[in-house]
C-alpha positions in Angstrom: -1.2 -26.7 20.5 -0.1 -25.1 17.1 -3.3 -23.1 17.2 -2.1 -21.5 20.5 1.3 -20.7 19.0 -0.2 -19.2 15.9 -2.6 -17.1 18.0 0.3 -15.8 20.0 2.3 -14.9 16.8 -0.7 -12.9 15.6 -1.0 -11.2 19.0 2.7 -10.6 19.1 2.8 -8.9 15.7 -0.2 -6.7 16.5 0.8 -5.6 20.1 4.5 -5.3 19.6 2.8 -4.5 16.1 23.7 9.9 17.3 23.5 9.6 21.0 26.2 12.0 22.0 28.1 9.1 23.5 28.3 7.5 20.0 30.8 9.8 18.4 32.7 8.9 15.3 36.3 10.0 15.2 36.7 10.6 11.5 40.0 9.6 9.9 39.2 11.5 6.7 39.5 15.3 6.6 37.7 15.5 3.2 35.1 13.2 1.7 36.7 11.8 -1.5 34.7 11.8 -4.7 34.6 8.5 -6.6 33.4 7.6 -10.1 32.4 4.1 -10.9 32.4 2.6 -14.4 32.3 -0.8 -16.1 34.1 -2.1 -19.2 32.1 -2.6 -22.3 32.4 -6.1 -23.5 30.2 -9.2 -24.2 29.5 -9.4 -20.4 28.3 -5.8 -20.1 24.9 -6.7 -18.8 26.3 -8.7 -15.9 28.8 -5.9 -15.2 25.9 -3.4 -15.1 24.2 -5.5 -12.3 27.4 -5.3 -10.2 27.8 -1.6 -11.0 24.3 -0.7 -9.8 24.7 -2.5 -6.5 28.2 -1.0 -6.0 26.9 2.5 -6.5 24.4 1.9 -3.7 27.0 0.4 -1.5 29.4 3.3 -1.8 26.5 5.8 -1.0 25.5 3.8 2.0 29.0 3.9 3.5 28.7 7.6 4.0 32.4 7.9 3.1 32.3 8.9 -0.5 30.8 11.4 -2.9 29.6 9.0 -5.5 29.4 9.8 -9.2 27.9 7.6 -11.9 30.1 6.9 -14.9 28.4 4.0 -16.8 30.8 2.6 -19.5 34.4 3.4 -18.9 37.9 3.0 -20.3 40.7 0.6 -19.1 42.9 3.6 -18.3 41.5 6.8 -17.0 42.1 10.3 -18.4 43.6 11.9 -15.3 43.4 15.4 -16.7 39.6 15.0 -17.2 39.1 13.6 -13.7 41.2 16.4 -12.1 39.1 19.0 -13.8 36.0 17.2 -12.5 37.5 17.1 -9.0 37.3 13.3 -8.9 39.6 11.7 -6.4 39.1 8.0 -7.1 38.1 6.0 -10.2 36.8 2.4 -10.2 36.5 0.3 -13.4 34.8 -3.1 -13.3 35.4 -5.8 -15.9 33.6 -9.1 -16.1 35.1 -12.2 -17.7 33.3 -15.5 -18.0 35.5 -18.6 -18.2 33.7 -21.9 -18.5 31.6 -22.2 -15.3 33.4 -19.5 -13.4 32.9 -15.8 -13.5 35.8 -13.4 -12.8 35.2 -9.8 -11.8 38.2 -7.6 -12.1 38.4 -4.4 -10.1 40.8 -1.6 -11.0 40.9 1.3 -8.5 42.8 4.4 -9.6 43.9 7.2 -7.3 43.5 10.3 -9.5 45.6 12.5 -7.2 48.5 10.1 -7.3 47.8 9.3 -10.9 48.3 5.6 -10.2 46.6 2.2 -10.2 46.4 1.4 -6.5 44.3 -1.8 -6.5 44.0 -4.5 -9.1 42.0 -7.4 -7.8 40.0 -10.3 -9.2 37.0 -11.8 -7.5 35.8 -15.3 -8.6 32.2 -16.4 -8.7 30.9 -20.0 -9.2 27.3 -18.9 -8.7 26.1 -15.9 -10.7 23.4 -15.1 -8.2 26.0 -14.1 -5.6 27.1 -11.1 -7.6 25.8 -8.6 -5.0 28.4 -9.9 -2.6 31.1 -9.1 -5.2 29.8 -5.5 -5.2 29.9 -5.4 -1.4 33.5 -6.7 -1.3 34.6 -4.1 -3.9 33.0 -1.4 -1.7 34.8 -2.8 1.3 38.1 -2.8 -0.5 37.7 0.8 -1.7 36.6 1.8 1.8 39.7 0.2 3.2 42.0 2.0 0.8 40.9 5.4 2.1 41.2 4.0 5.7 37.6 4.8 6.6 35.7 3.1 9.4 35.0 -0.5 8.6 31.9 -1.5 6.6 32.6 -5.2 6.8 29.0 -5.7 7.9 28.1 -5.3 4.2 29.4 -8.8 3.4 27.3 -10.5 6.1 24.2 -12.6 5.4 20.7 -11.7 6.6 18.6 -14.7 7.6 14.8 -14.1 7.5 11.5 -15.9 7.7 9.0 -15.0 5.0 5.3 -15.8 4.8 4.5 -17.6 1.6 1.1 -19.0 2.3 -1.3 -20.4 4.9 0.7 -22.2 7.6 3.9 -21.8 5.5 6.9 -19.7 6.3 10.1 -20.2 4.4 13.6 -19.3 5.7 15.9 -17.5 3.4 19.3 -16.0 3.4 20.0 -12.7 1.6 22.4 -9.8 1.4 21.6 -6.6 3.2 19.9 -5.1 0.1 17.7 -8.2 -0.5 19.1 -8.3 -4.0 20.4 -11.9 -3.4 17.8 -14.3 -1.9 18.1 -18.0 -1.4 15.5 -20.2 0.2 17.2 -22.7 2.6 14.1 -24.1 4.4 10.6 -24.5 2.9 9.1 -27.4 4.7 6.3 -25.8 6.8 5.9 -23.1 9.3 9.5 -22.0 10.1 9.8 -18.8 12.1 12.2 -16.6 14.3 15.5 -17.5 12.7 18.6 -16.5 14.6 22.3 -16.8 13.7 24.0 -19.4 15.9 27.5 -18.1 15.6 29.5 -15.1 14.4 30.8 -17.0 11.4 27.2 -17.3 10.1 27.4 -21.0 9.3 24.4 -22.2 11.5 21.1 -20.8 12.6 18.5 -21.6 15.2 14.8 -21.4 14.2 11.4 -22.5 15.5 9.4 -25.0 13.6 5.8 -25.0 14.5 4.1 -28.3 14.3 0.5 -29.3 15.0 1.5 -30.5 18.5 4.3 -28.2 19.7 7.0 -25.8 18.6 10.5 -27.1 18.2 13.8 -25.1 18.3 16.1 -26.5 15.7 19.8 -25.9 14.9 20.5 -25.9 11.1 23.8 -25.7 9.2 23.2 -23.6 6.1 26.1 -25.2 4.2 25.7 -28.9 5.0 22.0 -29.0 5.6 22.5 -30.9 8.8 20.0 -30.1 11.5 19.5 -31.1 15.2 16.7 -30.6 17.6 17.5 -28.4 20.6 14.2 -28.6 22.5 10.5 -28.9 22.3 8.3 -26.4 23.9 4.7 -26.1 25.0 2.9 -23.0 23.6 6.0 -21.0 22.6 9.7 -21.6 22.1 12.0 -19.0 20.5 15.7 -18.2 20.5 15.8 -14.4 21.0 19.5 -13.8 21.3 22.8 -15.8 21.2 25.8 -14.9 23.4 29.0 -13.7 21.7 30.7 -17.0 22.2 27.7 -18.9 20.9 27.5 -21.1 24.0 24.3 -19.6 25.6 21.1 -18.1 24.4 18.2 -16.1 25.8 15.0 -18.0 24.9 11.3 -17.2 25.2 9.5 -20.3 26.5 5.9 -20.7 27.8 5.8 -24.1 29.5 3.0 -22.9 31.8 1.1 -20.7 29.4 2.8 -17.3 30.1 5.9 -16.5 28.0 9.0 -16.0 30.2 12.7 -15.5 29.4 15.2 -18.4 30.1 19.0 -18.5 29.9 19.9 -21.7 28.1 23.3 -23.3 28.1 24.0 -25.3 24.9 26.8 -27.4 26.4 25.0 -28.5 29.6 21.4 -28.3 28.2 20.5 -26.5 31.4 18.0 -23.6 31.4 17.5 -21.0 34.1 14.2 -19.1 34.3 15.1 -15.4 34.3 11.6 -13.9 34.6 8.5 -15.3 36.5 5.8 -12.8 35.6 2.2 -13.8 34.9 2.1 -11.8 31.7 4.3 -11.4 28.7 8.1 -11.3 28.9 9.8 -11.6 25.5 12.7 -10.5 23.2 15.6 -11.0 25.6 18.9 -9.4 24.4 22.3 -9.8 26.0 24.0 -6.6 27.3 27.0 -5.7 29.5 29.3 -8.2 27.9 26.7 -11.0 28.2 26.3 -10.5 32.0 22.8 -8.9 31.8 19.8 -8.8 29.5 17.3 -6.3 28.2 13.8 -7.4 27.3 10.2 -6.4 26.6 7.4 -6.9 29.2 3.8 -5.8 29.7 4.2 -5.8 33.5 3.3 -2.1 33.6 0.0 -2.8 31.7 1.6 -1.9 28.4 4.8 -3.1 26.6 8.0 -1.5 27.9 11.7 -2.1 28.1 13.4 -3.6 31.2 16.8 -4.9 32.3 18.1 -7.6 34.6 21.4 -9.1 35.6 21.7 -12.8 34.5 21.2 -14.1 38.0 18.1 -15.9 38.9 17.0 -13.6 41.7 18.4 -10.3 40.5 16.0 -7.4 40.5 14.3 -6.1 37.3 14.7 -2.5 36.5 12.7 -0.3 34.0 14.9 1.2 31.3 12.6 3.4 29.2 10.5 6.1 30.7 9.2 7.5 27.4 6.1 6.3 25.5 3.3 3.9 26.4 4.0 1.2 23.9 7.6 0.3 23.5 7.3 -3.0 21.8 10.6 -4.3 20.4 14.3 -3.9 21.3 17.8 -4.6 20.1 21.1 -4.1 21.9 24.8 -3.6 21.2 27.1 -3.5 24.2 25.4 -0.7 26.3 23.4 0.9 23.5 19.8 0.1 22.9 17.4 0.8 20.1 13.6 0.3 20.7 10.3 0.8 18.9 7.8 3.2 20.5 4.3 4.1 19.5 4.2 7.9 19.1 0.5 8.4 18.3 -2.7 7.0 19.7 -5.1 6.8 16.8 -8.0 4.5 17.6 -9.3 4.3 14.0 -6.2 4.7 11.8 -2.6 3.6 11.6 -0.4 4.7 14.4 3.2 5.9 14.1 5.9 3.7 15.6 9.4 5.3 15.7 12.8 4.0 16.6 14.8 5.5 19.5 18.4 5.1 20.5 19.5 5.3 24.1 22.6 4.6 26.1 22.5 2.5 29.3 25.2 4.8 30.6 23.4 8.1 30.2 19.9 9.7 30.0 20.3 10.8 26.4 17.6 9.7 24.0 17.7 10.1 20.2 14.8 9.5 17.7 16.0 7.7 14.6 12.8 7.7 12.5 10.1 10.3 12.0 7.1 8.6 10.3 5.5 5.3 9.4 5.6 2.0 11.3 9.2 1.1 12.1 9.7 -2.3 13.7 12.1 -5.1 14.4 15.3 -3.1 14.9 18.6 -5.1 14.7 22.1 -3.7 15.3 24.8 -4.6 12.9 27.7 -6.7 14.1 29.9 -3.6 14.7 27.1 -1.6 16.3 27.4 1.2 13.7 24.1 0.5 11.8 20.6 -0.6 12.5 18.4 -2.7 10.2 14.6 -2.5 10.5 11.3 -2.9 8.7 9.4 0.2 7.7 5.8 0.3 6.7 4.4 3.5 5.4 1.0 3.6 3.7 0.9 0.6 1.4 4.7 0.4 1.0 7.1 -1.7 3.0 10.9 -1.5 3.0 14.0 -2.9 4.7 15.8 0.0 6.2 19.4 0.7 7.2 20.2 3.5 9.6 23.9 4.6 9.6 24.0 5.9 13.2 27.2 8.1 12.9 26.0 9.8 9.7 22.3 10.5 10.3 21.4 8.7 7.1 18.7 6.1 6.4 18.5 4.0 3.3 15.4 2.0 2.3 15.2 -1.1 0.1 11.7 -1.8 -1.1 10.1 -5.2 0.0 8.6 -6.4 -3.2 6.6 -9.7 -3.1 7.9 -10.7 0.3 6.4 -10.4 3.8 9.0 -10.7 6.5 8.0 -12.3 9.8 11.3 -11.9 11.5 15.0 -11.6 10.6 18.5 -11.6 12.0 21.6 -9.8 10.7 
């Protein structure tokens, strides 16, 4: 049975191998320039690590003109900063007290010539320092009243191939600077956050006899079995309230999409096609779904109300291989093959569409771009990019037409959730 599942995973990876309606109303008339520095003391090396991540965070926001400052002073020279047309100044100081690490942020408003934020962040695990940088970026962003970047402090959960019949599950920050293995006991794939608080996940454990969907608490280590499948069993998407999920199951050989109720343990078969129906995502306030199917003879994107006998409608009329999809409210991002090279690598680009209009927007221009996932606020999309021999985790900031890539060194991601 596990041989069937592994074969499907290989097939799945090979085959499925700013819209005008998304308009940011900016609250900032002028992009402020910000200089970041760190205090030179015996903990300078650790301060530099936070400094480097913070510089990247501030650039990714799209809300600042970022200037490097390296080592800095406790109190800024306002005259110098005014001459340089610097609006904000950040200084980071790291203090180590016994087992705890304290990171002190001082944010100065140069135009006001005043210290506007003096805050301490405490760490009991040094490895978590990227999240301190993310929180500093969020606090600076909140000071200028820019659109929220709270998504930066969220975990990414991912399955990584580490050997034959071995996939570990890890949690990381969005830059992959922080990584922690939470499950390393076999072939664990398709992790999915079980709730908005990111305390639990669902994942599929593939055994020699059958796949098992398991719920796991990342803090307590407590796990519980949800169901056992035949051939295939995957949690594709979880409802906003965490009470229901769209699952891909294959009890009769062909993968179909089921609506599963965690309270009642009932499941309703949403698709009944003798082919491949996968990757269900909730849309329309969890009253409908969007999914990938090969019912046209090639993978494409379809939608259906969450009623057993509701009709199925084609969503995308562009491309001949639209192989993965993610949704946020009525917005959809999907992967489409843009070339048809029989002997070389094809180009797979990401496209953004609205379910409420005919507008389509291409988000990438080259390489193989796969596994798109919307951020919790819908303003960003995370994806995997392969170009030549290089791979990266990408972040697209939809309202700013900016893409940021974080190289994937020594890690092969099977799937992830954000």
